[in-house]
mmCIF file of the C-alpha atoms, coordinates in Angstrom:
data_MODEL
# 
_entry.id   MODEL 
# 
loop_
_atom_site.group_PDB 
_atom_site.id 
_atom_site.type_symbol 
_atom_site.label_atom_id 
_atom_site.label_alt_id 
_atom_site.label_comp_id 
_atom_site.label_asym_id 
_atom_site.label_entity_id 
_atom_site.label_seq_id 
_atom_site.pdbx_PDB_ins_code 
_atom_site.Cartn_x 
_atom_site.Cartn_y 
_atom_site.Cartn_z 
_atom_site.occupancy 
_atom_site.B_iso_or_equiv 
_atom_site.pdbx_formal_charge 
_atom_site.auth_seq_id 
_atom_site.auth_comp_id 
_atom_site.auth_asym_id 
_atom_site.auth_atom_id 
_atom_site.pdbx_PDB_model_num 
ATOM 1   C CA . MET A 1 1   ? 184.151 144.623 51.454 1.00 0.00 ? 1   MET A CA 1 
ATOM 2   C CA . THR A 1 2   ? 182.544 145.482 54.396 1.00 0.00 ? 2   THR A CA 1 
ATOM 3   C CA . ALA A 1 3   ? 181.243 148.075 53.035 1.00 0.00 ? 3   ALA A CA 1 
ATOM 4   C CA . GLU A 1 4   ? 179.185 145.917 50.355 1.00 0.00 ? 4   GLU A CA 1 
ATOM 5   C CA . ARG A 1 5   ? 177.986 143.752 52.957 1.00 0.00 ? 5   ARG A CA 1 
ATOM 6   C CA . ILE A 1 6   ? 176.497 146.404 55.264 1.00 0.00 ? 6   ILE A CA 1 
ATOM 7   C CA . ASP A 1 7   ? 175.101 147.995 52.018 1.00 0.00 ? 7   ASP A CA 1 
ATOM 8   C CA . ALA A 1 8   ? 173.588 144.286 51.373 1.00 0.00 ? 8   ALA A CA 1 
ATOM 9   C CA . LYS A 1 9   ? 171.657 144.280 54.683 1.00 0.00 ? 9   LYS A CA 1 
ATOM 10  C CA . ILE A 1 10  ? 170.863 147.571 54.283 1.00 0.00 ? 10  ILE A CA 1 
ATOM 11  C CA . ALA A 1 11  ? 169.137 146.700 51.078 1.00 0.00 ? 11  ALA A CA 1 
ATOM 12  C CA . GLY A 1 12  ? 167.826 143.621 52.477 1.00 0.00 ? 12  GLY A CA 1 
ATOM 13  C CA . LEU A 1 13  ? 165.702 145.274 54.722 1.00 0.00 ? 13  LEU A CA 1 
ATOM 14  C CA . GLY A 1 14  ? 164.050 147.033 52.204 1.00 0.00 ? 14  GLY A CA 1 
ATOM 15  C CA . ASP A 1 15  ? 161.704 149.180 54.828 1.00 0.00 ? 15  ASP A CA 1 
ATOM 16  C CA . TRP A 1 16  ? 162.336 152.036 57.162 1.00 0.00 ? 16  TRP A CA 1 
ATOM 17  C CA . ARG A 1 17  ? 164.890 150.153 59.417 1.00 0.00 ? 17  ARG A CA 1 
ATOM 18  C CA . GLY A 1 18  ? 167.407 150.120 55.782 1.00 0.00 ? 18  GLY A CA 1 
ATOM 19  C CA . ASP A 1 19  ? 166.515 153.392 55.606 1.00 0.00 ? 19  ASP A CA 1 
ATOM 20  C CA . MET A 1 20  ? 167.200 154.560 59.253 1.00 0.00 ? 20  MET A CA 1 
ATOM 21  C CA . LEU A 1 21  ? 170.089 152.370 59.472 1.00 0.00 ? 21  LEU A CA 1 
ATOM 22  C CA . ALA A 1 22  ? 171.920 154.052 56.058 1.00 0.00 ? 22  ALA A CA 1 
ATOM 23  C CA . ARG A 1 23  ? 171.143 157.439 57.689 1.00 0.00 ? 23  ARG A CA 1 
ATOM 24  C CA . LEU A 1 24  ? 172.815 156.744 60.971 1.00 0.00 ? 24  LEU A CA 1 
ATOM 25  C CA . ARG A 1 25  ? 175.650 155.124 58.989 1.00 0.00 ? 25  ARG A CA 1 
ATOM 26  C CA . ALA A 1 26  ? 175.768 158.658 57.196 1.00 0.00 ? 26  ALA A CA 1 
ATOM 27  C CA . LEU A 1 27  ? 176.128 160.528 60.357 1.00 0.00 ? 27  LEU A CA 1 
ATOM 28  C CA . ILE A 1 28  ? 178.757 158.120 62.150 1.00 0.00 ? 28  ILE A CA 1 
ATOM 29  C CA . HIS A 1 29  ? 180.829 158.603 58.585 1.00 0.00 ? 29  HIS A CA 1 
ATOM 30  C CA . ALA A 1 30  ? 180.327 162.568 58.913 1.00 0.00 ? 30  ALA A CA 1 
ATOM 31  C CA . ALA A 1 31  ? 180.887 162.698 62.686 1.00 0.00 ? 31  ALA A CA 1 
ATOM 32  C CA . ASP A 1 32  ? 184.266 160.489 62.456 1.00 0.00 ? 32  ASP A CA 1 
ATOM 33  C CA . PRO A 1 33  ? 185.771 160.307 58.747 1.00 0.00 ? 33  PRO A CA 1 
ATOM 34  C CA . ASP A 1 34  ? 188.361 157.994 59.869 1.00 0.00 ? 34  ASP A CA 1 
ATOM 35  C CA . VAL A 1 35  ? 185.980 155.222 61.290 1.00 0.00 ? 35  VAL A CA 1 
ATOM 36  C CA . GLU A 1 36  ? 186.420 152.027 60.137 1.00 0.00 ? 36  GLU A CA 1 
ATOM 37  C CA . GLU A 1 37  ? 183.597 149.448 59.580 1.00 0.00 ? 37  GLU A CA 1 
ATOM 38  C CA . THR A 1 38  ? 183.436 145.879 60.115 1.00 0.00 ? 38  THR A CA 1 
ATOM 39  C CA . VAL A 1 39  ? 180.642 143.047 60.587 1.00 0.00 ? 39  VAL A CA 1 
ATOM 40  C CA . LYS A 1 40  ? 180.738 140.803 63.440 1.00 0.00 ? 40  LYS A CA 1 
ATOM 41  C CA . TRP A 1 41  ? 178.799 137.991 65.503 1.00 0.00 ? 41  TRP A CA 1 
ATOM 42  C CA . GLN A 1 42  ? 177.565 136.224 62.041 1.00 0.00 ? 42  GLN A CA 1 
ATOM 43  C CA . LYS A 1 43  ? 175.100 133.259 63.017 1.00 0.00 ? 43  LYS A CA 1 
ATOM 44  C CA . PRO A 1 44  ? 172.914 131.223 61.427 1.00 0.00 ? 44  PRO A CA 1 
ATOM 45  C CA . SER A 1 45  ? 170.222 133.276 62.863 1.00 0.00 ? 45  SER A CA 1 
ATOM 46  C CA . ASN A 1 46  ? 171.746 136.708 61.601 1.00 0.00 ? 46  ASN A CA 1 
ATOM 47  C CA . PRO A 1 47  ? 173.742 135.353 58.830 1.00 0.00 ? 47  PRO A CA 1 
ATOM 48  C CA . ALA A 1 48  ? 174.453 138.899 57.493 1.00 0.00 ? 48  ALA A CA 1 
ATOM 49  C CA . GLY A 1 49  ? 175.749 139.638 61.068 1.00 0.00 ? 49  GLY A CA 1 
ATOM 50  C CA . VAL A 1 50  ? 175.805 142.955 62.840 1.00 0.00 ? 50  VAL A CA 1 
ATOM 51  C CA . PRO A 1 51  ? 177.377 146.455 61.422 1.00 0.00 ? 51  PRO A CA 1 
ATOM 52  C CA . VAL A 1 52  ? 180.108 147.785 63.499 1.00 0.00 ? 52  VAL A CA 1 
ATOM 53  C CA . TRP A 1 53  ? 181.772 150.862 63.623 1.00 0.00 ? 53  TRP A CA 1 
ATOM 54  C CA . GLU A 1 54  ? 185.373 150.967 65.242 1.00 0.00 ? 54  GLU A CA 1 
ATOM 55  C CA . HIS A 1 55  ? 188.225 153.579 65.809 1.00 0.00 ? 55  HIS A CA 1 
ATOM 56  C CA . ALA A 1 56  ? 190.566 152.914 68.380 1.00 0.00 ? 56  ALA A CA 1 
ATOM 57  C CA . GLY A 1 57  ? 188.215 150.307 69.422 1.00 0.00 ? 57  GLY A CA 1 
ATOM 58  C CA . ILE A 1 58  ? 184.286 149.435 69.216 1.00 0.00 ? 58  ILE A CA 1 
ATOM 59  C CA . LEU A 1 59  ? 182.476 152.793 68.903 1.00 0.00 ? 59  LEU A CA 1 
ATOM 60  C CA . CYS A 1 60  ? 178.924 151.559 68.303 1.00 0.00 ? 60  CYS A CA 1 
ATOM 61  C CA . THR A 1 61  ? 177.045 148.303 66.872 1.00 0.00 ? 61  THR A CA 1 
ATOM 62  C CA . GLY A 1 62  ? 173.983 148.704 64.307 1.00 0.00 ? 62  GLY A CA 1 
ATOM 63  C CA . GLU A 1 63  ? 171.488 145.954 65.002 1.00 0.00 ? 63  GLU A CA 1 
ATOM 64  C CA . THR A 1 64  ? 167.944 145.829 63.405 1.00 0.00 ? 64  THR A CA 1 
ATOM 65  C CA . TYR A 1 65  ? 164.811 144.200 65.031 1.00 0.00 ? 65  TYR A CA 1 
ATOM 66  C CA . LYS A 1 66  ? 161.278 143.785 63.952 1.00 0.00 ? 66  LYS A CA 1 
ATOM 67  C CA . ASP A 1 67  ? 160.044 146.879 65.626 1.00 0.00 ? 67  ASP A CA 1 
ATOM 68  C CA . LYS A 1 68  ? 163.404 148.935 65.945 1.00 0.00 ? 68  LYS A CA 1 
ATOM 69  C CA . VAL A 1 69  ? 167.033 149.650 65.179 1.00 0.00 ? 69  VAL A CA 1 
ATOM 70  C CA . LYS A 1 70  ? 169.340 149.792 68.019 1.00 0.00 ? 70  LYS A CA 1 
ATOM 71  C CA . LEU A 1 71  ? 172.825 151.421 68.082 1.00 0.00 ? 71  LEU A CA 1 
ATOM 72  C CA . THR A 1 72  ? 174.473 150.036 70.905 1.00 0.00 ? 72  THR A CA 1 
ATOM 73  C CA . PHE A 1 73  ? 177.770 152.134 72.101 1.00 0.00 ? 73  PHE A CA 1 
ATOM 74  C CA . ALA A 1 74  ? 180.395 150.121 73.509 1.00 0.00 ? 74  ALA A CA 1 
ATOM 75  C CA . LYS A 1 75  ? 181.656 152.718 76.284 1.00 0.00 ? 75  LYS A CA 1 
ATOM 76  C CA . GLY A 1 76  ? 178.418 154.593 76.228 1.00 0.00 ? 76  GLY A CA 1 
ATOM 77  C CA . ALA A 1 77  ? 178.051 155.044 80.041 1.00 0.00 ? 77  ALA A CA 1 
ATOM 78  C CA . ALA A 1 78  ? 181.158 156.719 80.256 1.00 0.00 ? 78  ALA A CA 1 
ATOM 79  C CA . LEU A 1 79  ? 180.036 159.541 77.622 1.00 0.00 ? 79  LEU A CA 1 
ATOM 80  C CA . ALA A 1 80  ? 178.132 162.718 78.303 1.00 0.00 ? 80  ALA A CA 1 
ATOM 81  C CA . ASP A 1 81  ? 174.575 162.431 76.622 1.00 0.00 ? 81  ASP A CA 1 
ATOM 82  C CA . PRO A 1 82  ? 173.233 166.198 77.352 1.00 0.00 ? 82  PRO A CA 1 
ATOM 83  C CA . ALA A 1 83  ? 170.656 165.607 74.641 1.00 0.00 ? 83  ALA A CA 1 
ATOM 84  C CA . LYS A 1 84  ? 169.549 162.198 76.387 1.00 0.00 ? 84  LYS A CA 1 
ATOM 85  C CA . LEU A 1 85  ? 169.866 160.052 73.090 1.00 0.00 ? 85  LEU A CA 1 
ATOM 86  C CA . PHE A 1 86  ? 170.350 156.947 75.111 1.00 0.00 ? 86  PHE A CA 1 
ATOM 87  C CA . ASN A 1 87  ? 167.200 155.577 75.839 1.00 0.00 ? 87  ASN A CA 1 
ATOM 88  C CA . SER A 1 88  ? 167.970 151.609 76.371 1.00 0.00 ? 88  SER A CA 1 
ATOM 89  C CA . SER A 1 89  ? 170.257 149.576 78.208 1.00 0.00 ? 89  SER A CA 1 
ATOM 90  C CA . LEU A 1 90  ? 170.873 152.272 80.867 1.00 0.00 ? 90  LEU A CA 1 
ATOM 91  C CA . ASP A 1 91  ? 171.128 149.984 83.892 1.00 0.00 ? 91  ASP A CA 1 
ATOM 92  C CA . GLY A 1 92  ? 174.956 148.421 82.467 1.00 0.00 ? 92  GLY A CA 1 
ATOM 93  C CA . ASN A 1 93  ? 177.773 149.730 83.904 1.00 0.00 ? 93  ASN A CA 1 
ATOM 94  C CA . VAL A 1 94  ? 179.628 149.952 80.391 1.00 0.00 ? 94  VAL A CA 1 
ATOM 95  C CA . ARG A 1 95  ? 177.099 149.827 77.575 1.00 0.00 ? 95  ARG A CA 1 
ATOM 96  C CA . ARG A 1 96  ? 174.401 152.358 76.418 1.00 0.00 ? 96  ARG A CA 1 
ATOM 97  C CA . ALA A 1 97  ? 172.040 151.978 73.505 1.00 0.00 ? 97  ALA A CA 1 
ATOM 98  C CA . ILE A 1 98  ? 169.505 154.150 71.252 1.00 0.00 ? 98  ILE A CA 1 
ATOM 99  C CA . ASP A 1 99  ? 166.557 152.474 70.439 1.00 0.00 ? 99  ASP A CA 1 
ATOM 100 C CA . LEU A 1 100 ? 164.780 154.125 67.214 1.00 0.00 ? 100 LEU A CA 1 
ATOM 101 C CA . PHE A 1 101 ? 161.563 153.385 65.662 1.00 0.00 ? 101 PHE A CA 1 
ATOM 102 C CA . GLU A 1 102 ? 159.647 153.946 62.715 1.00 0.00 ? 102 GLU A CA 1 
ATOM 103 C CA . GLY A 1 103 ? 158.801 157.431 62.409 1.00 0.00 ? 103 GLY A CA 1 
ATOM 104 C CA . ASP A 1 104 ? 161.387 158.365 65.155 1.00 0.00 ? 104 ASP A CA 1 
ATOM 105 C CA . ALA A 1 105 ? 163.322 161.575 64.476 1.00 0.00 ? 105 ALA A CA 1 
ATOM 106 C CA . VAL A 1 106 ? 167.271 161.752 64.979 1.00 0.00 ? 106 VAL A CA 1 
ATOM 107 C CA . ASP A 1 107 ? 168.685 164.709 66.560 1.00 0.00 ? 107 ASP A CA 1 
ATOM 108 C CA . GLU A 1 108 ? 171.696 164.705 63.761 1.00 0.00 ? 108 GLU A CA 1 
ATOM 109 C CA . THR A 1 109 ? 173.808 167.153 65.756 1.00 0.00 ? 109 THR A CA 1 
ATOM 110 C CA . ALA A 1 110 ? 173.751 165.340 69.248 1.00 0.00 ? 110 ALA A CA 1 
ATOM 111 C CA . PHE A 1 111 ? 174.113 162.074 67.678 1.00 0.00 ? 111 PHE A CA 1 
ATOM 112 C CA . LYS A 1 112 ? 177.389 163.278 65.828 1.00 0.00 ? 112 LYS A CA 1 
ATOM 113 C CA . ALA A 1 113 ? 178.321 164.650 68.959 1.00 0.00 ? 113 ALA A CA 1 
ATOM 114 C CA . LEU A 1 114 ? 178.136 161.171 70.564 1.00 0.00 ? 114 LEU A CA 1 
ATOM 115 C CA . VAL A 1 115 ? 179.877 159.625 67.832 1.00 0.00 ? 115 VAL A CA 1 
ATOM 116 C CA . ARG A 1 116 ? 182.779 161.985 68.356 1.00 0.00 ? 116 ARG A CA 1 
ATOM 117 C CA . ALA A 1 117 ? 182.912 161.387 72.109 1.00 0.00 ? 117 ALA A CA 1 
ATOM 118 C CA . ALA A 1 118 ? 183.037 157.581 71.630 1.00 0.00 ? 118 ALA A CA 1 
ATOM 119 C CA . VAL A 1 119 ? 186.193 157.964 69.463 1.00 0.00 ? 119 VAL A CA 1 
ATOM 120 C CA . GLU A 1 120 ? 187.693 160.482 71.853 1.00 0.00 ? 120 GLU A CA 1 
ATOM 121 C CA . ALA A 1 121 ? 186.849 158.158 75.255 1.00 0.00 ? 121 ALA A CA 1 
ATOM 122 C CA . ASN A 1 122 ? 188.701 155.244 72.667 1.00 0.00 ? 122 ASN A CA 1 
ATOM 123 C CA . LEU A 1 123 ? 191.572 157.526 71.941 1.00 0.00 ? 123 LEU A CA 1 
ATOM 124 C CA . ALA A 1 124 ? 192.123 158.226 75.742 1.00 0.00 ? 124 ALA A CA 1 
ATOM 125 C CA . LYS A 1 125 ? 192.458 154.279 76.948 1.00 0.00 ? 125 LYS A CA 1 
ATOM 126 C CA . PRO A 1 126 ? 195.394 152.496 75.291 1.00 0.00 ? 126 PRO A CA 1 
ATOM 127 C CA . ALA A 1 127 ? 194.211 150.027 72.594 1.00 0.00 ? 127 ALA A CA 1 
ATOM 128 C CA . ARG A 1 128 ? 194.127 146.546 73.817 1.00 0.00 ? 128 ARG A CA 1 
ATOM 129 C CA . PRO A 1 129 ? 196.250 144.092 71.649 1.00 0.00 ? 129 PRO A CA 1 
ATOM 130 C CA . LYS A 1 130 ? 194.006 142.175 69.153 1.00 0.00 ? 130 LYS A CA 1 
ATOM 131 C CA . LYS A 1 131 ? 193.755 138.524 69.400 1.00 0.00 ? 131 LYS A CA 1 
ATOM 132 C CA . ALA A 1 132 ? 195.733 136.411 66.977 1.00 0.00 ? 132 ALA A CA 1 
# 
């Protein structure tokens, strides 16, 4: 059911942002075939919620704004980013994000490596128990 909700969000965008989010989603799945999709943070101003990709914890979220698609990596500050994909949220101690604008190219190899690094970071630390 979650996959259908993300499909609906992508289709509902109806422009380059939907295409970009769909492309990034495919790259995430290519990098980690065991990734799980969820949708979180639904609220009246965003009834579709935010797509979230998880493997032993949150890897990244995919948010859309009027002018960009933002992929925020939950533990991005701890990840090596030799291709310098992170271009947003650089001041925080934990998260890092990639802002993509219309017409931006995606370095698919570097992006998939970043996703795999996020998986490894999550697997390296014991998972926190889920709240009841």
